[in-house]
KEMI-7649 format. One record per atom (N, C-alpha, C): residue in one letter; z, y, x. Coordinates in steps of 0.02 Angstrom, whole numbers, plus 50000, padded with zeros to 5 digits. Each point is the difference from the previous one (the first is absolute). Layout:
BEGIN
aZYX...
***
This chain:
BEGIN
m501484951050055m500384993949987m499984994450052q500524996650009q500014994750048q499454994949976e499624997650057e499474995549980e500194992750009t500484998849956t500314993649994t499964997049932n499834994349986n499974996849934n499645003949945h499455004150022h499595003149957h499394995349982v499575002349960v499394996849983v499485003250041a499724995950044a499435003650050a499284997849964v499645005449993v499334998749972v499525001450053l499554994450017l499495001250052l499385002649966d499695005550028d499425003349963d499394997550032f499624996549962f499314997850017f499525003549972g500065005949970g499535004549980g499885000749925s500344997249956s499814999949932s500225007549977q499625002249953q500185006249972q500594999549950y500254993549987y500614999749966y500604998850039t499914999550068t500554997450042t500665004749986q500065006049996q500605003949987q500334999249934l499524996649954l500314998749931l500514994150014i499854995750043i500444994150017i500685003250016v500045004650053v500595003350020v500355003349938r499635003549968r500275003149932r500314994849949r499624994649989r500304994849956r500624997850025v500154998150061v500494997150033v500615005149981r499855007650019r500505003749990r500235000849928e499534999749957e500195000049932e500414994549981l499924993850022l500494994149996l500645001150038g500045005850039g500715002150022g500134997750079f499444998550036f500084997750062f499565005150053y500335000550061y499675005250040y499334996150034a499495003550000a499344996950035a499725005750042k499634996550047k499655005350048k499374996750022l499475004450007l499334997750016l499884999950076y499714995150029y499844999650070y499254997550007s499705002250058s499384996750022s500094993250026p499634994449988p500074993850024p500075000550078d499695004750028d500065000950077d500675001450024d500435002149946d500705002550023d500494994949978i499834994049996i500514995449974i500544998950042t500025001650063t500554999950043t500455006049988e499865005149964e500425006049984e500354999149931i499934994049973i500304999549931i500754998850008g500264997350045g500684999150008g500144993449962q500544999849968q500094993149958q500015001049931p499384998849968p499945001049931p500364995049960g500025000449934g500324995449948g499514996949971a499295002349995a499434996949973a499405003750024v499434996449998v499385002850029v499444999149944i499575005249992i499514999949952i499325001950043l499454995449996l499375002250033l499595002449946s499755006350000s499535003549954s499324996849990g499675001949955g499284999550003g499625004450045g499284999749994g499625004250049g499344999249988p499525004450020p499345000249986p499564995250049k500284997850048k499654995650043k499944992849978s499614995650017s499884993649998s500314996050062t500384995749992t500344995750054t499504997750047s499384999249978s499404996950040s499675005850043e500225006649991e499685004750042e500225000650065e499595001750050e500285000150075e500575003850008d500055005949967d500545004650013d500584999849946a500004994849965a500464998949949a500765000450024p500405003849962p500735001350023p500324993350000d500454999750049d500364993950019d500745001350000v500464994449999v500665000750009v500284994650048d500585002750033d500324994950051d500394995449959f499714993749992f500244995149948f500734997550030e499984999550065e500634996650029e500575005249990k499925006950012k500445004649989k500204999949932l499494999549952l500185000349929l500484994249973k499854993750033k500374994449982k500805000650036s499985003650054s500635001150036s500585003749954f499735004249948f500445004049963f500404995649955d499824993749983d500284995349963d500215003049934v499495003849964v500165002849934v499414998449957p500165000849935p499364999349952p499415004050015v499384997350001v499365003850013v499564999249942l499725005749981l499545000049944l499295002950021g499504996449991g499325002150017g499605002049937v499785006449991v499645002449943v499225000450017c499634996849968c499255000750009c499844998250065y499725005450040y499864998250071y500614996950032g500585001649987g500584997450027g500094993049990m499784997949939m500094992649984m499424996650036q499415002549999q499434996950044q500184999050072l500305005550032l500184999350066l500544995150012l500534999449953l500444994950013l499754992949991n499504998749953n499734993649998n499624998050063i499715005050033i499734998350067i500534998850052k500485003549994k500574998850054k500274993749989f500054996849939f500304993849982f499464994250014g499475001450031g499464995150016g499494998849946g499965004349942g499574999249951g499365004650014s499545001149957s499495004150005s499815004449942v499585005350009v499825004049946v499244999950000k499714999449933k499345000749985k499755006749989a499565002650043a499735006849994a499485000049945s499965005749967s499575001149950s499785006849988d499355001249973d499855007350005d500035002149923k500374995849957k500095001949935k500755002649991r500105005449972r500725001949989r500234999249933e500594997349999e500424999849933e500445006749999y499785003449951y500355006949994y500205000949932g500685000749977g500175001049937g500494994649968p500164999749942p500464995749964p499814993050011a500504996450005a499894992350001a500614996549964m500004993749987m500554996349965m500384996150054l500665001050007l500364995750038l500374994349963k499934994150026k500284993449972k500444996750047p500685001350000p500434997250042p499964991949991t500054996350059t499994993049994t500714997750006s500435004350019s500734998750005s500405006549976h500544999649966h500375006649986h500635000250037e499904997850058e500545000850047e499705004850053n500455002350047n499795004950067n499805006149967l499425001850007l499755006349983l499885001349929y499944994549960y499854999749933y500574998749947t500545000850021t500674998949955t499935005449941g500014998149939g499955005649946g499335002449988i499444997150038i499325002749990i499654996449944s499555003449955s499714996749944s499524995150029g499834995649956g499504994350016g499355002450016e499845005749970e499385003850013e500175007750008s499805002650057s500225007050008s499495003950032q499825005849981q499455004250034q500195002450065v499594999450049v499995002750066v499495003650021w500075004350050w499405003750024w499774997450070m499334998750003m499644997250056m499605005150034s499994999750073s499515005050033s499854996250071h499524995549988h499864995750070h499344996849991s499784997050056s499324996950002s500174992850023d500344999650056d500124993350030d500484995549959t500024993950010t500504995649970t500194994850048v500654997649990v500354994550041v499574993649982e499924996350058e499614993549991e500444994050024n500024998150061n500424994450019n500695002550015l500474995649977l500745001349996l500374996350051h500565001850024h500424996950045h500294994149953p500124994350033p500224994049962p500615001149953e500455004850029e500605000849963e499905006249959a499445002549990a499995006749965a499914997149920e500295004149959e500094998349927e499595005749963v499594997849956v499705005249957v500475000949940i500295005749993i500445001649948i499735004549942a499395002650002a499655002849946a499235000050006v499654999749948v499255000249997v499805005649952n499385001750009n499695004549953n499744996149934q499585004049963q499764997249931q499524995050013h499714999850065h499454995050022h500344994250041g500664999450007g500324995150042g499995001150070t499755006150018t499965001150071t500685001450029p500234997850052p500715001850035p500065008050009v500495002349974v500095007450011v500745000950025s500354995450015s500735000150027s500144994250033l500265000950062l500234994450038l500715000650026k500344994050014k500604999650043k499984995450050w500265004150062w499994994350067w500675000050018p500134995950044p500654998350032p500355006350017e500615000050006e500445005050029e500015006849958n499984999049928n500045007249962n499405004250007f499384996650015f499435003550000f499625000149940f499805005649965f499594999949942f499415004249998g499444997849961g499485004450001g499735000749928i499755006349985i499675001549934i499345003550010q499494997949960q499345003550008q499965005749972f500435001549944f499945006649964f500465005550022h499995005449966h500485006050017h500535001349950p500654997050015p500525001249959p500275007049993e499765004450047e500285006550005e499625004749956v499444998149970v499685004849955v500214999049930t499985005249962t500274998849925t499514995149958h499424998750029h499564995949960h500174992950004s500444998050051s500364993849996s500604999949963h500004997749937h500435001049953h500704997750018e500114994850037e500674997550017e500075001250075g499615003950032g499995000550072g500765001450028n500335004549975n500705001750019n500464994049999q499964995749947q500424994149995q499844996050059i499304999550019i499854995350049i500225002450064l500035006450011l500275002750065l500734999850003q500355000149942q500754999049991q500154992850013n499584995649983n500134992350008n499924999150082f499525002650034f499964999650073f500585002250027l500135006549987l500595002750036l500714996349990s500054996049946s500584995849986s500114995150047h499484998350048h500034995050047h500345003350063a500055006649999a500345003050062a500725000649984s500345001550052s500735001449996s500225006050029d500465003449968d500285006050031d499515006250013l499505000949952l499515005050011l500355006849995q499775004250038q500265007150001q499795003449941p500535003649962p499765003849945p499725006950007f499675002149956f499645006650003f500265004449944h500205006350024h500195004549946h499745006950025i499675004149960i499725006350015i500555004650036d500655000049984d500465003650033d500044998850070d499984993350015d500044997450072d499365002350038f499454999549957f499385002050039f499995007550015k500255003649958k500045007850008k500395000650067q500504997850002q500535000850067q499554997950063e499684994449997e499564997550056e499505005050010l499625003149953l499555005450008l500265005650039i500605002549976i500345005350027i500114999250070e500304993850010e500214999150075e499394999650042g499444997049974g499425000350042g499685006350009i500015005049955i499805006550006i500435003450057r500645000349993r500395003350047r499924997350069e499884993150008e499974997550070e499275002250028r499494999849954r499295002250023r500005007450015v500305004049961v499845007549996v500455003550048g500694998250001g500465003850042g500075007449980t499925004250053t500025007149985t499345003349991k499414995949995k499285002850001k499975002349925q499535005549994q499795001949933q499514995849972v500114998849928v499514995749966v499715004649956v499334999849987v499595003949947v499714995249960c499935001049933c499684995649948c499655003949952g499354997349983g499705002349944g500314998349935v500045004549946v500224997549938v499495002049949s499924995449946s499475000849951s500345001249933g500624998349992g500334999949936g499954993049973g499704995450026g500044993049979g500554996650020v500074994449978v500624996250005v500214998450077d499374997950029d500154997950071d500195005050047s499725005850003s500125005550047s500705003149977t500165000349936t500615002949976t500624995350027v499954994149985v500544994350019v500045001350080l499455000750040l499935000750073l500475005350024v499875006249971v500295005450026v500715000749980v500224996749939v500684999949987v500384994550042l499694994650021l500234995550041l500165002950073l499535003950015l500045003650068l500645003950003k500045004249945k500545004649995k500704996149997e500024994249959e500544995550006e500194997750068a499454999250036a500174997350068a500265005550045g500025006449986g500265005450039g499475002550044v499364998150004v499595002850054v499705006849984n499715003350053n499745005549985n499314999949977v499865001949934v499424999049968v499705006549967r499355000550017r499595004849956r499474997249962a500065001849929a499554997049956a499405005149979i499404997250009i499475005249985i499534997349947f499855003849952f499594997949945f499355003550008v499394995750010v499375003350006v499624999349932d499795005549975d499605000149941d499354999250021n499654994349993n499304998350028n499495001949948g500125002449942g499535001849951g499784993149962l500344994750010l499824994049963l500594997649952l500335005049987l500684998549949l499794999949929r500474997749964r499924999349927r500245007349975k499845001449930k500135006349977k500705002950006n500065005250029n500685003250004n500494996550043e499734995350041e500364994950036e500455003550058a499655005950034a500365002750051a500695003049977a499995004349944a500535002549974a500574995349981e499804994349972e500424994449975e500354996850067v499634998850049v500394997850061v500505004650029q499795006050007q500485005350029q500645000049956g499904999849932g500615000749958g500464993450011n499644993850004n500404994450013n500404999650063f499775002350050f500355001150063f500565005450001r499935004749958r500465005449995r500614995949964r499904995949952r500524996249956r500314995550048m499764997450054m500324996250042m500265002450067n499975007849994n500235003450063n499674998650066v499404998149996v499664998450058v499505005750009a500015003250060a499525005750018a499424997750026i499415001949968i499314997950025i499595005950016e499564999650054e499515005150011e499254998449964t499705004949968t499434997349966t499415004350049v499504996350003v499405001950039v499374999249944d499695005249983d499324999649954d499434998850048a499774994449998a499404998750037a499394997249958s500055002249939s499514997649950s499295001750029e499865005650014e499335001650014e499744996850064k500474997950047k499804996550054k499804993249991f500384996249957f499894993049982f499304999749960l499955004049953l499355000249955l499445001850039s500045003850054s499425001750044s499764993750043a500484996650023a499964994550046a499674994349954l500094999149934l499834995349962l499335001349957a499795005650012a499395002249967a499384995650013g499704996949953g499374995750008g500154993550018k500724998050021k500124993250016k500164995849942e499604993750005e500134995549937e500244993650013d499974997350071d500194993750018d500824999849994p500294995649966p500724998949983p500385000450067e499784995250045e500385000250062e499925006050044e499405002949998e499975007250040e500465004949966k500084999949933k500365005449971k500804998550017r500194993949996r500674998650018r500145001850074k499554998150041k500115002350078k500065007650009i499535004049966i500035006950002i500645002249976i500214998249951i500645002049968i500574998450043g499974994350024g500594997950039g500025004150067n499435000450034n499975004450057n500145007649993m499765001449944m500055007949986m500725001949988f500444994649959f500635001049987f500505000250067i499744995850048i500405000250063i499855006750035e499405001949999e499785006850033e500405005649968v500015000349937v500315006049969v500824998850004f500234993849995f500654998650003f500275002750069w499604996950049w500235001450069w500005006950028d499495003649974d499985008050007d500605003049969a500304997649941a500545003049974a500654998050036v500044994250029v500524997350030v500125002850069g499445000250039g500115001850076g500114994150038d500475000150045d500064995150050d500574995449974a499894996849954a500534995649972a500054993650040e500644997150000e500144994150039e499874993549964i500164999149930i499814994649962i499725001649930l499564996749979l499664999949933l500254994649956a500315001349946a500264995049957a499534999549937q499814994249980q499504998549944q500374995949956g499825000049931g500254996249947g499534994149989t499774997050051t499574994250000t500254994049965l499754997249947l500234993549974l499694994050029y500164994049983y499704994650033y499264999249967p499905001349932p499324998849980p499435004250046d500275006050024d499545004750035d499834995750067v500534997350031v499884996450068v499584994249985i500064995249954i499724994049989i499315001149973e499825005049966e499325000849977e499605002950057s500325004350046s499715003250056s499884995150053a500404994450006a499984995050051a500065003650068s500465005250007s500045004050062s500434997450049n500424995049986n500544997750054n499504995750052a500115001450060a499654997050055a499974992249994k500584997249974k500044993249985k499844997149935s499745004849955s499844997349931s499404995149995k500044995249957k499494995350002k499695001449926a500105005849972a499755001449934a499325004250004s499644999449951s499375004049997s500045006349976v499555005150014v500135007049986v499745000849928i500355002849948i499765001049937i499865007849988k500355004650029k499795006450003k500485003450052t499755005750025t500455003850051t500385005149954h500654999550024h500455004449959h500095006250042h500125006149969h500095005950031h500495000650052n500534995549997n500444999450059n499844994450051r499424998250003r499794995150048r499335001650031v499865006950008v499405001750031v500145000150074p499505001550041p500044999850078p500525005250022k500055005149973k500495005150031k500714996949986i500164998049943i500694996949993i500114994050047l499484995450008l500044994750041l500125002750074e499685004950021e500115003150065e500735002150011l500235003649948l500695002250003l500514993950003q499844994549963q500384994149999q500024996350069a499465000250033a499944997850071a500405004350047q500135006349988q500435004450036q500714999649983g500204995949946g500644999349981g500285005249960k499585004049971k500165006449959k500054999249928v499854993749966v500004999149933v500644996049983l500245002249941l500654996149974l499814999049927e500054993049987e499864997949930e500514995049973p500525003449972p500624995649987p499794995549938l499645002049960l499794996649935l499494994850003a499734998250063a499384997349998a500114992149983e500624997549993e500044992149974e500155000249928l500005006049963l500175000349932l499435000449951f500104998049942f499515001449943f500285005649960k499515002449953k500145006349961k500674999349960d500134994449969d500664999649955d500634999350044e499904997050058e500494999450043e500165006850034v499555004150005v500135006950026v500365003849941r499794999249943r500345003549938r500734997450000e500154993950015e500674997450001e500395003350054l499675000950058l500335003750057l500165007249985g499485003649957g500095006449985g500625000749955t500084995049953t500645000149951t500575000350040v500064995350053v500684999150039v500125006550037l499445003850017l500025006250033l500215006249956g499934998549937g500275005549943g499395003849981i499454998150009i499375003749972i500004999049922e499835005849963e499994999549932e499384995549974a500154997249934a499534994649977a499355003049984d499905006249974d499385002549982d499525001150065i500365001350056i499595000750065i499814992950021l500434996249999l499834992450027l499534996549952g499975002749937g499594996849944g499265002850005r499865004750044r499265002850001r499574994650021h499394999449966h499504995050011h499735001150079p499864994150032p499715000850062p499355004550004f499895003150053f499435004750006f499774999150066p499354998150013p499714998650063p499985005650048g500114998750062g500015004450059g499365004549994p499364996949998p499465004849996p499895003649935g500494999549953g499975004049937g499374997949954l499825006049965l499504999249949l499354997650031a499925000850072a499394997950029a499774992249981v500544995349997v499864993149984v499914999549922r500045004449967r499944999949928r499335004249983c499575000950053c499405004149993c499474996650042p499714994749974p499524996850040p499365004850017g499794999450063g499495004050024g500295006550020a499625005649998a500195006150027a500555003149969v500435003650040v500565003149971v499895008349997d500145002449950d499945007649997d500485003049948e500135006050003e500555003349954e499804998749929h499445000749979h499734999249936h500204993149965r499884994850043r500114993149977r500804998350003l500265003150049l500775000050004l500305002849937e499785005249976e500335003849935e499864995349946i499424997249989i499864995549952i500544994050001i500164996950057i500404994750007i500715002249977r500175005650029r500745002949989r500045000049924d499535003449968d500115001849924d500034993249959c499574995650020c500004992949964c500704996350014d500135000550066d500674996550014d500585003449969a500035006149997a500645002849970a500054998649923i499394999649960i500004997949934i500234993249991f499744995250045f500194993249995f500764998950016i500255002250043i500694999650028i500415003349949g499855005749970g500335002049949g500114997049932k499444996049984k499934994749953k500514994750005l499974997450067l500424994250014l500795002149993k500145006350028k500705001849992k500155001249922e499485003849964e500185000949927e500134993449956h499664995050023h500044994149958h500534994850032g500385001750056g500514996350028g499684994950040w499525000450038w499634995050034w499985001250079y500225006350010y499875001650076y500514995650040s500624999049978s500484996350040s499854992749991k499574997549954k499864992450001k499434998150043v499675005650025v499354999250040v500195001250072w499824995750045w500055000650072w499605005250031q499395001049974q499565005350030q499485001249950a499815006649982a499495001749955a499635006150029y499405000149980y499535006650022y499365000149960a499745006150008a499355001349984a499515000850058g499434997250003g499525001350053g499355002249968l499545001550050l499355003049980l499504993150017i499524999449950i499494994850016i499395004550006p499785000450058p499435005650009p499314997149981v500014998749940v499344997749965v499975003749944k499435003349982k499885003849944k499724996349942t500275001049940t499764996849941t499815005049947v499564997849953v499845004749945v500574999849944g500115005649974g500485000249949g499795005249951v500415001749951v499885005649953v500665003949989k499945006750019k500565004749992k499785005949965g500385002049939g499765005849967g499334999849965d499764993849984d499304998449968d499465002050061e500224999350055e499485001150061e500054993550040r499494998850038r499984994750047r500385002050060s500444995550025s500385000850064s499794994850047y500065002150062y499834995450057y500595001050054e500484995949991e500645001550037e500284993450026w500575000850041w500324994350033w500464995949957a500234994150017a500504995849971a500595000850031t500614998749974t500604999350035t500274993149986n500334997450056n500364993249987n500745000850006l500334996949941l500705000349989l500224993450032r500524999950038r500274993650027r500734999950005a500354995049972a500734998549992a500134992750023v500394999050050v500194993950028v500754998550000i500164993650006i500614997250005i499994995950063s500455001950051s500064996550062s500745001050027e500064995350048e500665000450039e499945002250062d499385000550034d500015000850065d499295003350021a499534999949957a499385003550019a499504993850022m500274995050020m499624994550025m499624996049946t500224999349938t499704997849943t500145004849947a499615000649942a500075004549946a499664997049936e500335000949949e499714998449932e499945006649958w499365000649970w499935005849952w500445000049947v500155005149968v500545001049948v499615001549929d500244994649956d499715000549934d500325006049961l499775005850011l500295006349971l499794999349919p500435003549972p499885000949922p499355003449984a499704997549949a499295003149988a500055007649979q500575001649964q500085006749985q500115004350055l500364997950054l500095004150054l499355001550038l499634994850007l499315000150024l499505005149969r500064998849928r499635004749961r500135006150002e500665002750003e500205006350008e499835003250064a500084996350063a499795001350056a499245002550007s499674994949977s499265001349999s499715006049961q500305000249941q499845006549961q500135006150029d500585000050030d500195006850039d499605001650058i499874994550039i499575000950058i499355002249984l499654996849949l499345001949967l499935007149980n500565002149972n500075007249963n500125004450049q500434999150055q500235004850044q499715000350063v499724994850031v499825000050068v499195000550002s499815005750028s499245001450007s499754996050054g499424996649983g499744995850051g500034992549992i500484998449949i500104992949980i499734998749924n499534994650000n499874998549921n500104992449992r500404996050049r500114993849984r500654997950034v500354996149970v500674997550021v500034992850003l500134996650056l500044992550003l500684998250028y500274994149974y500594997850019y499884993650050d500285000250054d499894995250058d500474994049981i499694994449995i500414992749981i499874994750063s499955003350063s499964994750054s500704999050028t500084993850019t500584997750040t499945001150073k500535000750041k500014999250074k500254994150018p499664995450040p499345000150016p499594997649935p499365000249991p499655002950062p499815006750009a500195004449946a499965007750007a500565002350041s499945005750025s500615003250030s500295005049947i500575003050004i500335003849952i499565007049998e499915002350057e499595006750008e499284998250003w499565005149987w499314998349999w499685000150071e500345003850045e499744999550070e500554999150048
***
């Protein structure tokens, strides 16, 4: 898309930054993410949003922005969290550093119901994630909202500059979308966003990048890689799709994947490398080490099957990128290394051999793209499955015995969700293994076996997630069947942790 009259989001490293882009798109406008170092590459935006970030403005290496360039756009500007603190400094104010962090819900109380707060309640829950606070203000700065303690949490400066200390982009801020909508109403002629237009942009970008070269991609049967390979076919490029069975799949998954691709008339090549992966993982317990082993092993196996391919395509989504903080200009902190962000992949990227058309999208946006590409709903409706497979649902050592236990528990749980009509209501669900043995009684005898954890969450993008309050009868039936049918399990637990602070997977 032409970079004119779009919403430019400057990324200062917040784990929620891409959510801002997503919310703007949901509101119907095209948004794009930039490093603050690339402000000269923005073109002529219609509005600019400065994201939050993990740094303090008082730190020596704190991210900065070219304020004169920002003002020269002559468009509305919104600073979020770190962005607000930075703007306050740029306008001649100051920020008070603190080693105490405010994290979680707070009460927003607008002092004016104009500008950002038109139609906003007198008291509204918002989500905070910061330590520093603004102190001295520019003489013309106006406090337009405070928190429950009377502390300023939203400012307005001259020339349509606004600041908010909270994160409107997360669902925990109950009226966050309306606040963003109010901000965008100050802009004129913003470029609209439609998934059909975005599909065409992706196709044109693929054709320009690939030309006559052969593209190879790994497919898992998940939504991301499935949409990727269909998109590549739609673009008319020469593509080979390879399915690597790493031995870390769910019950009967290999056969299901092969059947789904036959339905879509997509030819795939299957490589069974189960033994190789499990041998490499033997005795490894550290989560990061396991992820890196799996990622590197996948590339090794995949590349052996491919030969001398010219371009590798991956179904990488933005949460993978932001959590790995692998972009050279990224201001974010690493949460975990994703399987498609290991050193071998980064080396291939440096050689210009990696194509990631979906890297600016979230899961449900990928599903929307899949719909316009004609992929059937039941394939697009599959729950997300992590690249490292069941290894991240098996804390500690991974072996075939533990994997079989997880597969059996998972199959029973997912089956109950489908039987009770809950599978499509849940964003992601699974059973994992808790490698702690507990005492139980089976058949009038003492048992000393492991526990399984059942997890079901609702999410829009994997950046935040809420646990699902499943019906007691469903959980009761799943627990009873697992305890009766799965050898090695004598305890069933249901995980009621949100993300954050927990992650969706166990590792």
